[in-house]
DSSP file (Angstrom, degrees, kcal/mol; ACC not computed):
  #  RESIDUE AA STRUCTURE BP1 BP2  ACC     N-H-->O    O-->H-N    N-H-->O    O-->H-N    TCO  KAPPA ALPHA  PHI   PSI    X-CA   Y-CA   Z-CA
    1    1 A X    >>        0   0    0      0, 0.0     4,-1.7     0, 0.0     3,-0.8   0.000 360.0 360.0 360.0 149.1    0.0    0.0    0.0
    2    2 A X  H 3>  +     0   0    0      1,-0.3     4,-2.4     2,-0.2     5,-0.2   0.845 360.0  57.9 -56.0 -37.4    1.2    3.5   -0.6
    3    3 A X  H 3> S+     0   0    0      1,-0.2     4,-2.2     2,-0.2    -1,-0.3   0.884 104.9  50.7 -61.3 -36.0    1.2    4.4    3.0
    4    4 A X  H <> S+     0   0    0     -3,-0.8     4,-2.8     2,-0.2    -1,-0.2   0.889 109.2  51.4 -69.1 -37.2    3.6    1.5    3.8
    5    5 A X  H  X S+     0   0    0     -4,-1.7     4,-2.4     2,-0.2     6,-0.3   0.937 108.5  51.9 -60.7 -47.7    6.0    2.7    1.0
    6    6 A X  H  <>S+     0   0    0     -4,-2.4     5,-2.1     1,-0.2     6,-0.4   0.930 117.1  39.7 -57.2 -47.4    5.9    6.3    2.5
    7    7 A X  H ><5S+     0   0    0     -4,-2.2     3,-0.8     3,-0.2    -1,-0.2   0.901 113.9  51.4 -73.6 -38.9    6.8    4.8    5.9
    8    8 A X  H 3<5S+     0   0    0     -4,-2.8    -2,-0.2     1,-0.2    -1,-0.2   0.872 120.8  34.0 -64.8 -37.1    9.3    2.2    4.8
    9    9 A X  T 3<5S-     0   0    0     -4,-2.4    -1,-0.2    -5,-0.2    -2,-0.2   0.252 105.3-124.3-104.3  11.9   11.4    4.7    2.8
   10   10 A X  T X 5 +     0   0    0     -3,-0.8     3,-1.7    -4,-0.2     4,-0.4   0.865  43.6 170.5  51.0  44.0   10.8    7.6    5.1
   11   11 A X  G > < +     0   0    0     -5,-2.1     3,-1.6    -6,-0.3    -1,-0.1   0.820  66.7  68.9 -53.6 -33.6    9.4    9.8    2.2
   12   12 A X  G 3  S+     0   0    0     -6,-0.4    -1,-0.3     1,-0.3    -2,-0.1   0.801  99.7  49.8 -58.8 -28.4    8.2   12.5    4.6
   13   13 A X  G <  S+     0   0    0     -3,-1.7    -1,-0.3     2,-0.1    -2,-0.2   0.573  89.1 104.4 -87.6  -8.5   11.8   13.4    5.2
   14   14 A X    <   -     0   0    0     -3,-1.6     2,-0.3    -4,-0.4    -4,-0.0  -0.338  54.3-156.2 -73.5 153.2   12.9   13.6    1.6
   15   15 A X        +     0   0    0     -2,-0.0     2,-0.3     3,-0.0     3,-0.1  -0.836  34.2 100.9-123.7 165.9   13.5   16.9   -0.1
   16   16 A X        -     0   0    0     -2,-0.3     3,-0.1     1,-0.1    -2,-0.0  -0.886  69.6 -89.7 150.4-179.3   13.3   17.8   -3.8
   17   17 A X  S    S+     0   0    0     -2,-0.3     2,-0.3     1,-0.3    -1,-0.1   0.671  96.6   1.4 -99.4 -20.6   11.2   19.4   -6.4
   18   18 A X        -     0   0    0     -3,-0.1     2,-0.3   120,-0.1    -1,-0.3  -0.992  54.5-169.5-159.9 163.5    9.3   16.5   -7.7
   19   19 A X        -     0   0    0     -2,-0.3     2,-0.4    -3,-0.1    -3,-0.0  -0.985  13.6-141.4-157.9 150.7    8.7   12.8   -7.3
   20   20 A X        -     0   0    0     -2,-0.3     2,-0.3    93,-0.0    27,-0.0  -0.973  16.6-178.2-118.9 126.7    6.9    9.9   -9.1
   21   21 A X        +     0   0    0     -2,-0.4     2,-0.3    27,-0.0    17,-0.1  -0.908   3.2 176.0-119.8 152.6    5.0    7.2   -7.5
   22   22 A X        -     0   0    0     -2,-0.3    -2,-0.0    15,-0.2    14,-0.0  -0.980  19.6-170.9-152.9 142.1    3.2    4.2   -9.2
   23   23 A X        +     0   0    0     -2,-0.3     2,-0.4     2,-0.1    -1,-0.1   0.208  53.8 106.5-117.8  14.2    1.5    1.2   -7.9
   24   24 A X        -     0   0    0      1,-0.0    13,-1.0     0, 0.0     2,-0.2  -0.800  59.1-138.6-103.7 138.2    1.0   -0.9  -11.0
   25   25 A X        -     0   0    0     -2,-0.4    11,-0.1    11,-0.2     6,-0.1  -0.489  36.6 -86.0 -85.8 159.9    2.9   -4.0  -11.8
   26   26 A X        -     0   0    0      6,-0.4    -1,-0.1     4,-0.2    10,-0.1  -0.308  35.4-179.0 -65.3 146.9    4.3   -4.8  -15.3
   27   27 A X  S    S+     0   0    0     24,-0.2    -1,-0.1     8,-0.1     4,-0.1   0.413  77.0  62.4-121.5  -7.2    1.9   -6.5  -17.8
   28   28 A X  S    S+     0   0    0      7,-0.2     2,-0.3     2,-0.1     3,-0.1   0.473 114.8  15.4 -96.3  -5.0    4.3   -6.7  -20.7
   29   29 A X  S    S-     0   0    0      1,-0.1     6,-0.0     6,-0.1    45,-0.0  -0.857 111.3 -34.7-149.7-175.3    6.8   -8.9  -19.0
   30   30 A X        -     0   0    0     -2,-0.3     2,-1.9     1,-0.1    -4,-0.2  -0.137  58.7-119.7 -45.2 134.0    7.2  -11.1  -15.9
   31   31 A X  S    S+     0   0    0     -4,-0.1     2,-0.3    -6,-0.1    -1,-0.1  -0.610  71.5 120.8 -83.3  86.6    5.3   -9.8  -12.9
   32   32 A X  S >  S-     0   0    0     -2,-1.9     3,-0.7     1,-0.0    -6,-0.4  -0.849  82.0 -99.2-134.8 170.8    8.3   -9.3  -10.7
   33   33 A X  G >  S+     0   0    0     -2,-0.3     3,-0.9     1,-0.2    -2,-0.0   0.802 122.0  62.8 -64.2 -27.6    9.9   -6.4   -8.9
   34   34 A X  G 3  S+     0   0    0      1,-0.2    -1,-0.2    37,-0.0    37,-0.1   0.799 107.6  43.0 -65.2 -28.4   12.3   -6.2  -11.8
   35   35 A X  G <  S+     0   0    0     -3,-0.7    -1,-0.2    -5,-0.2    -2,-0.2   0.378  92.5 110.5 -97.0   2.7    9.4   -5.4  -14.1
   36   36 A X    <   -     0   0    0     -3,-0.9     2,-0.2    -4,-0.3   -11,-0.2  -0.497  68.5 -80.4 -81.3 146.3    7.7   -3.0  -11.7
   37   37 A X  S    S+     0   0    0    -13,-1.0   -15,-0.2    -2,-0.2    11,-0.1  -0.548  90.4  64.0 -80.5 152.3    7.5    0.7  -12.5
   38   38 A X        -     0   0    0      9,-0.5     2,-0.4    -2,-0.2    10,-0.2   0.473  63.7-162.4 -91.6 164.0    9.1    3.1  -12.3
   39   39 A X  B     -A   47   0A   0      8,-2.8     8,-2.6    -2,-0.1     2,-0.4  -0.892   7.0-169.4-108.1 135.4   12.0    2.6  -14.6
   40   40 A X        +     0   0    0     -2,-0.4     6,-0.2     6,-0.2    41,-0.1  -0.990  17.5 160.3-123.5 120.5   15.1    4.6  -14.6
   41   41 A X        +     0   0    0     -2,-0.4     2,-0.3    39,-0.2    28,-0.1   0.217  64.9  34.4-123.0  12.1   17.6    4.2  -17.4
   42   42 A X  S >  S-     0   0    0      3,-0.5     3,-1.3    42,-0.0     2,-0.2  -0.969  99.9 -65.4-155.8 169.7   19.5    7.3  -17.1
   43   43 A X  T 3  S-     0   0    0     -2,-0.3    72,-0.3     1,-0.3     3,-0.1  -0.416 116.7  -6.2 -64.9 127.0   20.9    9.7  -14.5
   44   44 A X  T 3  S+     0   0    0     -2,-0.2    71,-0.9     1,-0.2     2,-0.4   0.898 105.6 124.5  60.0  42.7   18.1   11.5  -12.7
   45   45 A X  E <   + B   0 114A   0     -3,-1.3    -3,-0.5    69,-0.2     2,-0.4  -0.999  31.3 172.0-134.8 135.4   15.4   10.1  -14.9
   46   46 A X  E     - B   0 113A   0     67,-2.2    67,-2.4    -2,-0.4     2,-0.4  -0.990   7.3-172.0-145.2 130.0   12.3    8.1  -13.9
   47   47 A X  E     -AB  39 112A   0     -8,-2.6    -8,-2.8    -2,-0.4    -9,-0.5  -0.976   8.8-171.1-129.4 139.8    9.4    7.0  -16.1
   48   48 A X  E     - B   0 111A   0     63,-2.3    63,-2.1    -2,-0.4     2,-0.4  -0.916  14.1-164.7-119.1 157.6    6.0    5.4  -15.4
   49   49 A X  E     - B   0 110A   0     -2,-0.3     2,-0.5    61,-0.2    61,-0.2  -0.993  19.5-167.0-146.0 128.8    3.8    4.1  -18.1
   50   50 A X  E     + B   0 109A   0     59,-2.3    59,-1.6    -2,-0.4     2,-0.3  -0.989  66.2  35.0-114.7 124.4    0.2    3.0  -18.6
   51   51 A X  E    S- B   0 108A   0     -2,-0.5     2,-0.3    57,-0.2    57,-0.2  -0.879  82.3 -81.5 134.8-163.4   -0.3    1.2  -21.9
   52   52 A X  E     - B   0 107A   0     55,-2.3    55,-2.0    -2,-0.3     2,-0.5  -0.996  23.4-142.3-147.1 130.9    1.5   -1.2  -24.2
   53   53 A X  E     - B   0 106A   0     -2,-0.3     3,-0.4    53,-0.2    53,-0.3  -0.853   6.8-167.4 -96.2 131.3    4.1   -0.7  -26.8
   54   54 A X  S    S+     0   0    0     51,-1.9     3,-0.2    -2,-0.5    52,-0.2   0.721  87.1  44.3 -88.3 -26.5    3.8   -2.8  -30.0
   55   55 A X  S  > S+     0   0    0     50,-0.8     4,-2.5     1,-0.2     3,-0.4   0.126  74.5 117.0-106.9  20.9    7.2   -2.0  -31.4
   56   56 A X  H  > S+     0   0    0     -3,-0.4     4,-2.5     1,-0.2    -1,-0.2   0.859  73.2  55.5 -63.2 -33.5    9.3   -2.3  -28.2
   57   57 A X  H  > S+     0   0    0     -3,-0.2     4,-1.5     2,-0.2    -1,-0.2   0.896 110.9  44.1 -65.5 -39.2   11.4   -5.2  -29.5
   58   58 A X  H  > S+     0   0    0     -3,-0.4     4,-2.3     2,-0.2     5,-0.2   0.948 115.3  48.3 -68.0 -46.8   12.5   -3.3  -32.6
   59   59 A X  H  X S+     0   0    0     -4,-2.5     4,-2.7     1,-0.2    -2,-0.2   0.879 108.6  54.2 -65.8 -35.0   13.2   -0.2  -30.6
   60   60 A X  H  X S+     0   0    0     -4,-2.5     4,-2.5    -5,-0.3    -1,-0.2   0.887 108.2  49.1 -61.7 -39.3   15.2   -2.2  -28.1
   61   61 A X  H  X S+     0   0    0     -4,-1.5     4,-2.0     2,-0.2    -2,-0.2   0.922 111.9  49.1 -64.4 -43.8   17.4   -3.6  -30.8
   62   62 A X  H  X S+     0   0    0     -4,-2.3     4,-1.2     1,-0.2    -2,-0.2   0.947 112.9  47.6 -62.5 -45.4   18.0   -0.1  -32.3
   63   63 A X  H  <>S+     0   0    0     -4,-2.7     5,-2.3     1,-0.2     3,-0.4   0.907 108.6  53.4 -61.3 -43.4   18.8    1.3  -28.8
   64   64 A X  H ><5S+     0   0    0     -4,-2.5     3,-2.2     1,-0.2    -1,-0.2   0.906 104.9  55.3 -57.2 -42.8   21.2   -1.6  -28.0
   65   65 A X  H 3<5S+     0   0    0     -4,-2.0    -1,-0.2     1,-0.3    -2,-0.2   0.798 107.5  51.8 -57.3 -30.1   23.1   -0.8  -31.4
   66   66 A X  T 3<5S-     0   0    0     -4,-1.2    -1,-0.3    -3,-0.4    -2,-0.2   0.241 130.7 -95.5 -97.2  16.2   23.5    2.7  -29.9
   67   67 A X  T < 5S+     0   0    0     -3,-2.2    -3,-0.2     1,-0.3     2,-0.2   0.437  75.9 140.0  94.3   2.5   24.9    1.4  -26.6
   68   68 A X      < -     0   0    0     -5,-2.3    -1,-0.3    -6,-0.1     2,-0.3  -0.541  36.7-151.4 -78.7 147.2   21.9    1.2  -24.3
   69   69 A X        -     0   0    0     -2,-0.2     2,-0.3   -28,-0.1    -1,-0.0  -0.829   4.8-152.1-114.8 156.7   21.7   -1.8  -22.0
   70   70 A X        -     0   0    0     -2,-0.3     3,-0.1     1,-0.1   -29,-0.0  -0.935  18.7-169.6-128.3 148.3   18.5   -3.5  -20.6
   71   71 A X  S    S+     0   0    0     -2,-0.3     2,-0.2   -37,-0.1    -1,-0.1   0.509  77.9  25.0-110.8 -12.3   17.8   -5.5  -17.4
   72   72 A X  S    S-     0   0    0      2,-0.1   -37,-0.0   -37,-0.0   -43,-0.0  -0.790  71.2-120.5-139.0-178.5   14.3   -6.7  -18.4
   73   73 A X        +     0   0    0     -2,-0.2     2,-0.2    -3,-0.1   -38,-0.1   0.110  68.0 134.4-108.8  21.0   12.1   -7.4  -21.5
   74   74 A X     >  -     0   0    0      1,-0.1     4,-1.1   -44,-0.0     3,-0.2  -0.512  57.5-141.7 -77.4 135.3    9.6   -4.9  -20.3
   75   75 A X  H  > S+     0   0    0     -2,-0.2     4,-1.6     1,-0.2    -1,-0.1   0.744 101.3  60.6 -63.6 -26.0    8.2   -2.4  -22.8
   76   76 A X  H  > S+     0   0    0      2,-0.2     4,-2.6     1,-0.2    -1,-0.2   0.908 101.1  53.5 -71.3 -41.9    8.3    0.4  -20.2
   77   77 A X  H  > S+     0   0    0      1,-0.2     4,-2.4    -3,-0.2    -1,-0.2   0.845 106.1  53.9 -63.5 -31.2   12.1    0.0  -19.8
   78   78 A X  H  X S+     0   0    0     -4,-1.1     4,-2.8     2,-0.2    -1,-0.2   0.897 107.9  48.7 -63.5 -42.6   12.4    0.5  -23.5
   79   79 A X  H  X S+     0   0    0     -4,-1.6     4,-2.2     2,-0.2    -2,-0.2   0.922 112.1  49.1 -61.7 -43.4   10.4    3.8  -23.3
   80   80 A X  H  X S+     0   0    0     -4,-2.6     4,-2.6     2,-0.2    -2,-0.2   0.939 113.0  47.5 -62.0 -46.9   12.6    4.9  -20.5
   81   81 A X  H  X S+     0   0    0     -4,-2.4     4,-3.1     1,-0.2    -2,-0.2   0.888 107.8  56.0 -62.0 -41.9   15.7    4.0  -22.5
   82   82 A X  H  X S+     0   0    0     -4,-2.8     4,-2.2     2,-0.2    -1,-0.2   0.955 111.3  43.6 -52.3 -52.2   14.4    5.7  -25.6
   83   83 A X  H  X S+     0   0    0     -4,-2.2     4,-2.4     1,-0.2    -2,-0.2   0.920 113.1  51.1 -67.1 -41.1   14.1    9.0  -23.6
   84   84 A X  H  X S+     0   0    0     -4,-2.6     4,-2.7     1,-0.2    -1,-0.2   0.929 111.2  50.3 -59.5 -44.6   17.5    8.5  -21.9
   85   85 A X  H  X S+     0   0    0     -4,-3.1     4,-0.8     1,-0.2    -1,-0.2   0.906 110.0  47.5 -61.1 -42.5   19.1    8.0  -25.3
   86   86 A X  H  <>S+     0   0    0     -4,-2.2     5,-2.2     1,-0.2     3,-0.4   0.875 113.5  49.0 -64.9 -38.8   17.5   11.0  -26.9
   87   87 A X  H ><5S+     0   0    0     -4,-2.4     3,-1.7     1,-0.2    -2,-0.2   0.860 106.2  55.7 -70.1 -34.8   18.6   13.2  -23.9
   88   88 A X  H 3<5S+     0   0    0     -4,-2.7    -1,-0.2     1,-0.3    -2,-0.2   0.718 103.5  57.2 -72.9 -15.9   22.0   11.8  -24.1
   89   89 A X  T 3<5S-     0   0    0     -4,-0.8    -1,-0.3    -3,-0.4    -2,-0.2   0.076 132.6 -88.1 -97.3  23.7   22.1   13.0  -27.8
   90   90 A X  T < 5S+     0   0    0     -3,-1.7    -3,-0.2     1,-0.3     2,-0.2   0.373  85.1 129.7 101.1  -5.3   21.3   16.6  -26.7
   91   91 A X      < -     0   0    0     -5,-2.2    -1,-0.3    -6,-0.1     2,-0.2  -0.528  52.6-129.2 -79.9 150.3   17.5   16.7  -26.6
   92   92 A X     >  -     0   0    0     -2,-0.2     4,-2.8     1,-0.1     5,-0.2  -0.495  36.2 -95.4 -85.2 172.0   15.7   18.1  -23.5
   93   93 A X  H  > S+     0   0    0      1,-0.2     4,-2.9     2,-0.2     5,-0.2   0.919 125.2  52.7 -57.3 -46.2   12.9   16.0  -21.9
   94   94 A X  H  > S+     0   0    0      1,-0.2     4,-2.1     2,-0.2    -1,-0.2   0.920 111.9  45.7 -56.2 -42.4   10.2   17.9  -23.9
   95   95 A X  H  > S+     0   0    0      2,-0.2     4,-1.6     1,-0.2    -2,-0.2   0.939 112.1  51.4 -65.2 -45.8   11.9   17.2  -27.2
   96   96 A X  H  X S+     0   0    0     -4,-2.8     4,-0.9     1,-0.2     3,-0.3   0.912 108.4  51.6 -56.4 -42.6   12.5   13.6  -26.3
   97   97 A X  H >X S+     0   0    0     -4,-2.9     3,-0.7    -5,-0.2     4,-0.6   0.884 104.6  57.4 -64.2 -38.8    8.8   13.2  -25.4
   98   98 A X  H >X S+     0   0    0     -4,-2.1     3,-0.9     1,-0.2     4,-0.5   0.859 101.3  58.3 -58.0 -33.8    7.9   14.6  -28.8
   99   99 A X  H >X S+     0   0    0     -4,-1.6     4,-2.4    -3,-0.3     3,-0.9   0.803  92.0  66.7 -66.4 -28.2    9.8   11.9  -30.4
  100  100 A X  H <X S+     0   0    0     -4,-0.9     4,-1.9    -3,-0.7    -1,-0.2   0.804  90.4  65.6 -61.4 -28.8    7.8    9.2  -28.8
  101  101 A X  H << S+     0   0    0     -3,-0.9    -1,-0.3    -4,-0.6    -2,-0.2   0.816 115.8  26.2 -69.5 -29.7    4.8   10.3  -30.9
  102  102 A X  H << S+     0   0    0     -3,-0.9    -2,-0.2    -4,-0.5    -1,-0.2   0.745 127.6  41.9 -99.0 -26.8    6.5    9.2  -34.1
  103  103 A X  H  < S+     0   0    0     -4,-2.4     2,-0.5     1,-0.1    -3,-0.2   0.701 103.6  64.8-100.1 -20.5    8.9    6.5  -33.0
  104  104 A X     <  -     0   0    0     -4,-1.9     2,-0.4    -5,-0.3    -1,-0.1  -0.909  65.9-157.5-109.4 128.0    6.9    4.5  -30.4
  105  105 A X        +     0   0    0     -2,-0.5   -51,-1.9     2,-0.1   -50,-0.8  -0.795  47.7  45.7-100.9 142.9    3.9    2.5  -31.5
  106  106 A X  E    S-B   53   0A   0     -2,-0.4     2,-0.5   -53,-0.3   -53,-0.2  -0.861  92.0 -47.0 131.7-162.8    1.0    1.5  -29.2
  107  107 A X  E     +B   52   0A   0    -55,-2.0   -55,-2.3    -2,-0.3     2,-0.3  -0.939  69.2 153.0-109.0 130.6   -1.2    2.9  -26.5
  108  108 A X  E     -B   51   0A   0     -2,-0.5    15,-2.3   -57,-0.2     2,-0.4  -0.992  38.2-169.1-158.9 149.0    0.6    4.9  -23.9
  109  109 A X  E     -BC  50 122A   0    -59,-1.6   -59,-2.3    -2,-0.3     2,-0.4  -0.968  25.3-165.4-132.6 124.8    0.6    7.6  -21.3
  110  110 A X  E     -BC  49 121A   0     11,-2.5    11,-1.8    -2,-0.4     2,-0.5  -0.900  11.5-169.6-113.0 138.0    4.1    8.4  -20.0
  111  111 A X  E     -BC  48 120A   0    -63,-2.1   -63,-2.3    -2,-0.4     2,-0.4  -0.993  18.9-179.0-125.0 117.9    4.9   10.4  -16.9
  112  112 A X  E     -BC  47 119A   0      7,-2.9     7,-2.7    -2,-0.5     2,-0.4  -0.963  15.2-168.8-126.0 136.2    8.6   11.3  -16.7
  113  113 A X  E     +BC  46 118A   0    -67,-2.4   -67,-2.2    -2,-0.4     2,-0.3  -0.964  11.1 172.7-118.9 141.2   10.7   13.2  -14.1
  114  114 A X  E >   -BC  45 117A   0      3,-2.9     3,-0.6    -2,-0.4   -69,-0.2  -0.825  51.4 -90.5-130.8 176.3   14.3   14.3  -14.6
  115  115 A X  T 3  S+     0   0    0    -71,-0.9   -98,-0.1   -72,-0.3   -70,-0.1   0.837 126.6  28.5 -53.1 -37.1   16.6   16.4  -12.6
  116  116 A X  T 3  S+     0   0    0    -72,-0.2    56,-2.5    56,-0.1     2,-0.3   0.394 123.1  15.4-111.2   1.6   15.4   19.4  -14.5
  117  117 A X  E <   -CD 114 171A   0     -3,-0.6    -3,-2.9    54,-0.2     2,-0.3  -0.965  48.7-135.5-164.6 177.7   11.9   18.7  -15.5
  118  118 A X  E     +CD 113 170A   0     52,-2.1    52,-2.8    -2,-0.3     2,-0.3  -0.982  29.6 177.4-145.0 132.9    8.6   16.8  -15.5
  119  119 A X  E     -CD 112 169A   0     -7,-2.7    -7,-2.9    -2,-0.3     2,-0.3  -0.969  17.0-166.4-144.3 160.1    6.6   15.7  -18.5
  120  120 A X  E     +CD 111 168A   0     48,-2.2    48,-3.1    -2,-0.3     2,-0.3  -0.991  10.6 173.2-140.6 141.1    3.6   13.9  -19.7
  121  121 A X  E     -CD 110 167A   0    -11,-1.8   -11,-2.5    -2,-0.3     2,-0.3  -0.984  12.2-160.8-147.8 146.4    2.6   12.6  -23.1
  122  122 A X  E     -C  109   0A   0     44,-0.6    43,-1.1    41,-0.4    44,-0.3  -0.926  30.4-107.1-119.7 148.0   -0.3   10.5  -24.3
  123  123 A X        -     0   0    0    -15,-2.3    42,-0.5    -2,-0.3     3,-0.4  -0.243  44.4 -93.1 -71.1 168.9   -0.3    8.6  -27.7
  124  124 A X  S    S+     0   0    0     40,-0.2    40,-0.2     1,-0.2    -1,-0.1   0.712 125.5  46.4 -60.9 -22.9   -2.5    9.9  -30.4
  125  125 A X  S    S-     0   0    0    -17,-0.1    -1,-0.2    39,-0.0    39,-0.1   0.788  86.0-161.4 -89.4 -28.9   -5.6    7.8  -29.5
  126  126 A X        +     0   0    0     -3,-0.4     4,-0.1   -18,-0.2    -2,-0.1   0.908  32.6 150.3  55.8  49.3   -5.3    8.5  -25.8
  127  127 A X        +     0   0    0      2,-0.1     2,-0.3   -19,-0.0    -1,-0.1   0.595  45.8  90.5 -90.5  -5.8   -7.4    5.6  -24.6
  128  128 A X  S    S-     0   0    0    -20,-0.1   -20,-0.1   -78,-0.1   -78,-0.0  -0.724  88.2-108.2 -83.5 136.2   -5.5    5.3  -21.3
  129  129 A X        +     0   0    0     -2,-0.3     2,-0.3   -20,-0.0    15,-0.1  -0.314  46.3 163.5 -68.5 148.7   -7.0    7.4  -18.5
  130  130 A X        -     0   0    0     -4,-0.1     2,-0.3    32,-0.1    13,-0.2  -0.962  15.5-179.2-162.8 138.2   -5.2   10.5  -17.3
  131  131 A X  E     -E  142   0B   0     11,-2.7    11,-2.5    -2,-0.3     2,-0.3  -0.996   9.1-163.5-140.1 144.6   -5.9   13.7  -15.3
  132  132 A X  E     -EF 141 160B   0     28,-3.3    28,-2.4    -2,-0.3     2,-0.4  -0.927   3.8-165.5-127.5 154.0   -3.7   16.6  -14.5
  133  133 A X  E     -EF 140 159B   0      7,-2.4     7,-3.2    -2,-0.3     2,-0.4  -0.994   7.1-173.5-138.1 142.0   -3.9   19.3  -11.9
  134  134 A X  E     +EF 139 158B   0     24,-2.1    24,-2.6    -2,-0.4     5,-0.2  -0.996  10.8 160.5-141.1 134.2   -1.8   22.6  -11.8
  135  135 A X        -     0   0    0      3,-2.9    22,-0.1    -2,-0.4    19,-0.0  -0.718  58.2 -92.5-129.9-177.6   -1.5   25.3   -9.3
  136  136 A X  S    S+     0   0    0     -2,-0.2     3,-0.1     1,-0.2    21,-0.0   0.673 127.5  44.7 -70.4 -14.3    1.1   28.0   -8.7
  137  137 A X  S    S-     0   0    0      1,-0.2     2,-0.3    16,-0.1    -1,-0.2   0.670 121.6  -0.1-102.2 -22.6    2.7   25.5   -6.3
  138  138 A X        -     0   0    0      2,-0.0    -3,-2.9  -120,-0.0     2,-0.4  -0.997  45.7-137.8-161.2 162.6    2.6   22.2   -8.1
  139  139 A X  E     -E  134   0B   0     -2,-0.3     2,-0.3    -5,-0.2    -5,-0.2  -0.998  32.2-173.7-123.1 130.8    1.7   20.1  -11.2
  140  140 A X  E     -E  133   0B   0     -7,-3.2    -7,-2.4    -2,-0.4     2,-0.4  -0.934   9.6-163.1-129.0 150.3    0.2   16.7  -10.4
  141  141 A X  E     +E  132   0B   0     -2,-0.3     2,-0.3    -9,-0.2    -9,-0.2  -0.980  14.4 160.0-131.4 142.4   -0.8   13.7  -12.5
  142  142 A X  E     -E  131   0B   0    -11,-2.5   -11,-2.7    -2,-0.4     3,-0.1  -0.986  46.3-122.3-154.2 163.5   -3.0   10.7  -11.9
  143  143 A X  S    S+     0   0    0     -2,-0.3     2,-0.3   -13,-0.2   -11,-0.1   0.679 102.8  18.7 -80.4 -13.4   -4.8    8.1  -13.8
  144  144 A X  S >  S-     0   0    0    -13,-0.1     3,-1.4   -15,-0.1     4,-0.3  -0.983  80.8-114.7-151.9 156.4   -8.0    9.2  -12.1
  145  145 A X  G >> S+     0   0    0     -2,-0.3     3,-2.7     1,-0.3     4,-0.7   0.838 108.4  67.9 -64.5 -33.7   -9.1   12.3  -10.2
  146  146 A X  G 34 S+     0   0    0      1,-0.3     3,-0.4     2,-0.2    -1,-0.3   0.748  90.3  64.4 -64.3 -21.9   -9.5   10.6   -6.9
  147  147 A X  G <4 S+     0   0    0     -3,-1.4    -1,-0.3     1,-0.2    -2,-0.2   0.691 109.6  40.5 -69.4 -15.9   -5.7   10.1   -6.8
  148  148 A X  T X4 S+     0   0    0     -3,-2.7     3,-1.8    -4,-0.3    -2,-0.2   0.500  83.9  99.1-107.8  -5.7   -5.5   13.9   -6.6
  149  149 A X  T 3< S+     0   0    0     -4,-0.7     5,-0.1    -3,-0.4    -1,-0.1   0.681  81.6  51.1 -60.3 -24.8   -8.3   14.8   -4.3
  150  150 A X  T 3  S+     0   0    0     -4,-0.3    -1,-0.3    -3,-0.2     2,-0.1   0.357  80.6 117.7 -98.1   7.5   -6.2   15.2   -1.1
  151  151 A X  S X  S-     0   0    0     -3,-1.8     3,-1.4     1,-0.1     4,-0.2  -0.467  77.6 -98.6 -72.2 146.5   -3.6   17.6   -2.6
  152  152 A X  T 3  S+     0   0    0      1,-0.3    -1,-0.1     2,-0.1    -2,-0.1  -0.390 105.6   7.0 -63.1 139.3   -3.5   21.0   -1.1
  153  153 A X  T >  S+     0   0    0      1,-0.1     3,-1.2    -3,-0.1     4,-0.4   0.666  81.5 138.1  66.7  18.5   -5.4   23.6   -3.1
  154  154 A X  G X   +     0   0    0     -3,-1.4     3,-1.1     1,-0.2    -2,-0.1   0.843  64.9  65.4 -67.3 -27.9   -6.9   21.0   -5.5
  155  155 A X  G 3  S+     0   0    0      1,-0.3    -1,-0.2    -4,-0.2    -3,-0.1   0.771 111.2  36.0 -68.6 -19.1  -10.3   22.8   -5.3
  156  156 A X  G <  S+     0   0    0     -3,-1.2    -1,-0.3     2,-0.1    -2,-0.2   0.317  96.4 113.5-112.1   9.2   -8.7   25.8   -6.9
  157  157 A X  S <  S-     0   0    0     -3,-1.1     2,-0.8    -4,-0.4   -22,-0.2  -0.395  76.2-111.3 -76.0 153.8   -6.4   24.0   -9.3
  158  158 A X  E     -F  134   0B   0    -24,-2.6   -24,-2.1    -2,-0.1     2,-0.4  -0.826  43.6-170.5 -78.3 114.1   -6.6   23.9  -13.0
  159  159 A X  E     +F  133   0B   0     -2,-0.8     2,-0.3   -26,-0.2   -26,-0.2  -0.956  15.5 149.9-117.2 129.0   -7.7   20.2  -13.6
  160  160 A X  E     -F  132   0B   0    -28,-2.4   -28,-3.3    -2,-0.4     2,-0.6  -0.964  47.4-109.4-152.3 163.3   -7.8   18.8  -17.1
  161  161 A X        -     0   0    0     -2,-0.3   -30,-0.2   -30,-0.2   -32,-0.0  -0.893  47.4-111.9 -95.8 123.6   -7.4   15.6  -19.1
  162  162 A X        -     0   0    0     -2,-0.6     3,-0.1     1,-0.1   -32,-0.1  -0.300  34.5-115.8 -57.2 139.2   -4.2   15.7  -21.2
  163  163 A X    >   -     0   0    0      1,-0.1     3,-0.9     2,-0.0   -41,-0.4  -0.326  35.2 -94.3 -72.8 152.6   -4.9   16.0  -24.9
  164  164 A X  T 3  S+     0   0    0      1,-0.2   -40,-0.2   -40,-0.2   -41,-0.2  -0.444 106.0   8.7 -66.7 145.0   -3.8   13.2  -27.3
  165  165 A X  T 3  S+     0   0    0    -43,-1.1     2,-0.4   -42,-0.5    -1,-0.2   0.822 100.6 125.3  55.5  38.1   -0.5   13.5  -29.0
  166  166 A X    <   -     0   0    0     -3,-0.9   -44,-0.6   -44,-0.3     2,-0.6  -0.990  53.3-140.9-129.6 133.9    0.4   16.6  -26.9
  167  167 A X  E     -D  121   0A   0     -2,-0.4     2,-0.5   -46,-0.2   -46,-0.2  -0.847   9.8-164.5 -94.1 125.8    3.5   17.0  -24.7
  168  168 A X  E     +D  120   0A   0    -48,-3.1   -48,-2.2    -2,-0.6     2,-0.4  -0.948  21.1 170.6-101.4 124.3    3.1   18.7  -21.4
  169  169 A X  E     -D  119   0A   0     -2,-0.5     2,-0.4   -50,-0.2   -50,-0.2  -0.996  19.3-174.6-142.2 132.4    6.6   19.7  -20.0
  170  170 A X  E     -D  118   0A   0    -52,-2.8   -52,-2.1    -2,-0.4     2,-0.4  -0.996  10.8-173.8-125.3 131.8    7.8   21.8  -17.1
  171  171 A X  E      D  117   0A   0     -2,-0.4   -54,-0.2   -54,-0.2   -55,-0.1  -0.961 360.0 360.0-130.2 145.0   11.4   22.6  -16.7
  172  172 A X              0   0    0    -56,-2.5   -55,-0.2    -2,-0.4    -1,-0.1   0.325 360.0 360.0-131.9 360.0   13.2   24.4  -13.8
C-alpha cells in the first residue's frame, strides 16, 4: 500500500522538487519487482507508463546498437531507455517526449521526471485514463481524479485531461 511505502522509505523526510510514485505492476513482462515501475535508465530520470508498446522489441534492438543496455524485457524499460538515449544526444525532456509520438507505436501515457523537469505525453488515440492538476505550487498527474483529491489547493487547481499527442513539459 502507498502508506507502507511512505513509511518504509521515510518519504516524509525527503526533499526535492518532484517525485513519481506508481502502484501498477508490469503487464508486458514477468510480474516481478524487476518489471515493476518506475523505470530509470539514465541519471536523474524516472518513467512510469500506462499502456502497451507494440514495437518495443524493434526499438530495443535499435537502442542496443546505440549502446543502451537493458535489465528486463519490459516495454516500459524500452520507453525509458528511448528517452535517456534522446537526452544523451542533446534533446531536452520535452523534445525527447515529442519523439515518442512518431517513434513508439502502441497505446501509452508516459509520466517522466528528470533532474530538471517533469513531462507527460499520451499517444494519439489516448485511450488510457489520465488527469492533471496545476496550481502555482505544483503540477500533479493521476490516472483518475481521486488520486489527486487530497492535494493542497486542489479545489482551486486547473484540472484537465491531457490531450492526445500533446507533450506537457515543465522545466526548472
